[in-house]
C-alpha positions as a printed Julia matrix, in Angstrom:
264×3 Matrix{Float64}:
 100.19  109.86   92.07
  99.09  112.56   89.08
  99.45  116.66   90.21
  97.87  118.83   87.28
  99.15  122.58   87.55
  97.53  125.24   85.6
 100.16  127.47   86.94
 103.54  126.51   85.53
 105.8   128.31   87.93
 104.57  126.03   90.39
 106.15  123.04   88.59
 109.78  123.21   89.46
 109.07  123.61   93.4
 107.11  120.51   92.55
 109.9   118.44   91.69
 109.82  118.5    95.77
 107.5   115.48   95.24
 109.14  113.63   92.59
 111.94  110.58   92.63
 113.74  108.06   90.46
 113.5   105.3    92.84
 112.74  101.9    91.04
 109.68   99.53   92.73
 109.25   96.05   92.93
 105.53   96.58   92.87
 103.05   97.79   90.45
 100.6   100.87   91.72
  96.97   99.91   92.39
  95.8   103.18   92.64
  96.34  106.54   91.61
  95.23  109.32   93.61
  94.77  112.9    91.7
  95.19  116.22   92.33
  94.46  119.69   90.48
  96.03  122.82   91.72
  94.1   125.45   89.78
  94.85  129.1    89.54
  98.15  131.12   89.91
  98.1   132.92   93.54
  95.49  132.14   95.47
  95.72  128.69   94.55
  92.53  125.8    94.93
  93.63  122.6    95.36
  91.54  119.24   94.46
  91.77  116.11   95.41
  89.92  113.4    93.34
  87.61  116.25   91.96
  86.89  117.6    95.47
  87.75  120.96   96.79
  90.25  120.48   99.33
  91.74  124.06  100.26
  92.5   127.44   98.95
  96.05  128.63   99.94
  98.06  131.4    98.79
 101.51  130.52   98.51
 103.37  128.24   96.49
 105.03  126.52   99.3
 101.3   125.85  100.38
 100.01  124.0    97.86
 103.51  121.63   97.81
 103.14  121.26  101.71
  99.79  120.54  101.57
  99.81  118.22   98.44
 103.19  116.15  100.12
 101.13  115.93  103.33
  97.95  114.78  102.1
  99.44  111.91   99.97
 101.72  110.93  102.54
  98.07  110.58  104.95
  96.27  108.78  101.8
  99.72  106.52  101.53
  99.25  105.36  104.88
  95.66  104.9   105.48
  95.64  102.41  102.82
  98.43  100.29  103.73
  97.18  100.29  107.02
  94.08   98.56  105.89
  96.21   96.2   103.98
  98.03   95.32  107.0
 100.89   96.48  107.0
 102.75   98.92  110.2
 105.74  101.77  109.8
 108.66  102.34  111.75
 110.91  105.43  111.82
 113.95  103.92  109.65
 115.93  103.18  106.98
 117.52  100.42  105.27
 121.16  100.09  103.49
 122.56   97.28  102.07
 126.48   96.32  103.38
 127.4    93.37  101.11
 125.04   90.59  101.68
 123.7    91.91  104.83
 120.14   93.99  104.61
 120.29   96.35  107.2
 117.43   98.31  109.19
 118.42  101.43  110.6
 115.85  102.79  112.82
 115.7   106.04  115.49
 113.45  108.71  116.71
 113.56  112.05  114.99
 116.88  113.84  115.3
 118.75  110.35  115.63
 120.73  111.22  112.82
 119.45  108.21  110.41
 119.33  110.81  107.14
 123.1   111.93  107.74
 124.22  108.68  108.75
 122.34  106.91  105.75
 123.86  109.66  103.45
 127.31  108.73  104.51
 126.61  105.31  103.49
 125.22  106.27  100.26
 128.39  108.38   99.59
 130.5   105.26  100.82
 128.89  103.31   98.07
 126.45  101.09  100.05
 123.4   100.57   98.8
 120.64  102.75  100.55
 116.77  102.45  100.11
 115.65  104.9   102.17
 116.21  107.44  104.87
 112.51  107.52  107.0
 109.73  105.11  106.92
 109.56  101.65  106.52
 106.82   99.37  106.1
 106.86   96.17  107.09
 104.56   92.97  107.1
 104.91   89.08  107.4
 109.01   89.77  108.11
 109.33   91.46  105.19
 110.32   95.07  104.81
 110.4    98.29  102.05
 111.15  101.5   102.7
 108.9   104.72  101.21
 110.22  106.05   97.99
 110.78  109.36   99.2
 113.14  112.24   98.44
 115.66  111.94  101.5
 115.02  114.92  103.49
 117.83  116.66  104.27
 118.22  119.59  107.34
 120.91  122.75  106.81
 124.42  122.03  107.94
 124.31  118.1   106.59
 126.76  119.53  103.43
 129.39  120.27  106.47
 129.0   116.44  107.5
 128.96  114.93  104.21
 130.69  117.55  101.81
 129.84  115.25   98.92
 126.41  117.12   98.95
 128.06  120.68   98.31
 128.15  120.26   94.65
 124.82  121.41   93.28
 123.44  121.86   96.57
 121.65  125.54   96.07
 120.14  123.84   93.02
 117.94  120.98   95.19
 114.04  121.52   95.87
 113.71  122.67   99.14
 110.37  122.83  101.29
 109.56  125.24  104.77
 108.3   122.25  107.35
 105.55  123.07  110.15
 108.22  124.49  112.19
 109.62  126.59  109.7
 112.46  124.71  108.87
 113.64  124.3   105.52
 114.17  121.35  104.22
 115.93  120.17  100.65
 115.07  116.97   98.49
 118.01  114.63   97.61
 116.67  112.2    95.13
 119.62  109.59   94.82
 118.88  108.24   91.28
 119.4   112.07   90.26
 122.58  112.28   91.79
 124.31  108.98   90.03
 123.18  106.44   92.54
 121.3   103.69   91.76
 118.18  103.72   94.19
 116.24  100.23   94.16
 113.83   99.52   96.51
 113.36   95.93   97.74
 110.68   93.66   99.45
 112.2    91.32  101.4
 113.29   90.62  105.03
 116.58   92.32  107.0
 119.5    90.59  108.65
 120.59   92.73  110.88
 119.06   95.87  113.03
 120.96   99.34  114.41
 119.01  101.33  116.69
 120.23  104.41  116.91
 120.89  106.63  120.53
 122.03  110.26  119.73
 125.25  111.61  121.24
 125.93  113.94  118.46
 129.43  115.29  119.01
 130.18  112.72  121.46
 131.91  109.1   120.94
 130.68  106.58  118.61
 129.75  103.47  120.2
 127.86   99.64  119.14
 126.55   96.88  121.54
 124.76   94.04  120.85
 121.18   94.29  121.51
 118.81   90.63  122.57
 115.9    89.97  121.1
 113.28   91.37  123.12
 115.13   94.73  123.44
 115.44   94.55  119.77
 111.68   94.11  119.24
 110.73   96.68  122.17
 113.04   99.12  120.31
 110.87   98.61  117.23
 107.44   98.7   118.54
 108.1   101.91  120.37
 109.4   104.0   116.99
 106.34  102.7   114.74
 103.9   104.9   113.65
 100.62  104.98  115.07
  98.8   101.83  114.29
  95.09  100.84  113.34
  96.37   97.28  114.3
  96.06   96.18  117.72
  98.89   95.84  120.11
  99.34   92.52  120.0
  98.8    92.38  116.37
 101.8    95.17  116.11
 104.04   93.5   119.01
 103.91   90.4   116.53
 104.58   91.89  113.14
 107.83   93.74  115.05
 108.88   90.29  116.21
 108.45   89.14  112.8
 110.55   92.11  111.37
 113.7    91.17  113.12
 113.11   87.52  113.87
 116.38   85.91  113.43
 118.13   89.84  112.54
 121.27   90.57  114.65
 120.35   93.73  116.63
 122.82   96.37  118.15
 122.58   99.54  119.51
 124.82  102.35  117.77
 125.86  105.31  119.6
 125.53  108.0   116.85
 128.79  110.26  117.59
 131.29  111.38  114.89
 129.67  110.5   111.63
 133.39  108.57  109.79
 132.97  106.36  113.29
 129.54  105.98  113.7
 128.9   104.62  109.85
 132.54  102.43  110.28
 130.87  100.33  113.17
 127.81   99.74  111.14
 129.58   98.38  108.19
 132.1    96.2   110.94
 128.98   94.92  112.61
 127.26   94.04  109.36
 130.81   92.24  107.9
């Protein structure tokens, strides 16, 4: 993605979109956006007028939404499906972590990252033919997370932010900028965790059967262009042979330890 900006004052805010993830695939296409003016701003996509907005935050949010919408369209045409989740490698095992919005995926994966495990992504996992790869997007960290993951506090105020639809201010965390090796992989998963939120409660972990696990993945996919039977088949292939667990997200340290223990 290329973004051309006339107003240099917008450049620092647009850092929210950039990340340093190492990707195993070569880009096949380039999206070009131009932001013209110094407020109000005209946004052009591939040379065509897209919108005129008044605030810098509006520019960032619109570009962010358009890029991800185009990405989803492009991958859907290639037969990819996507699920709410992230991936972390614990030792030799590649673990898929899925959950609904607010289940605690990002916070748990940030804890695991700072504990020394290789986290590939926190929000969206694309899958096809039994292989999976994370969306290369900065971690979207909500207010209050540094209290749960204290390591984030250093330099927190310097990180770029974005205001979401509901007014929540979200901070962008780039693992590579914080000194972590951030490498995406296109490979199968060995184990899968379905998060059940019980914030403030007791962490727990129980095994899931193959059918339960497949259903859990299918109900957490993003809207897909493929037929329901094809989607279910893709979900089944994603977790075929993978050990499944329901992970109750209670106290963060205990939850992370349970995940690591299950991977061991």
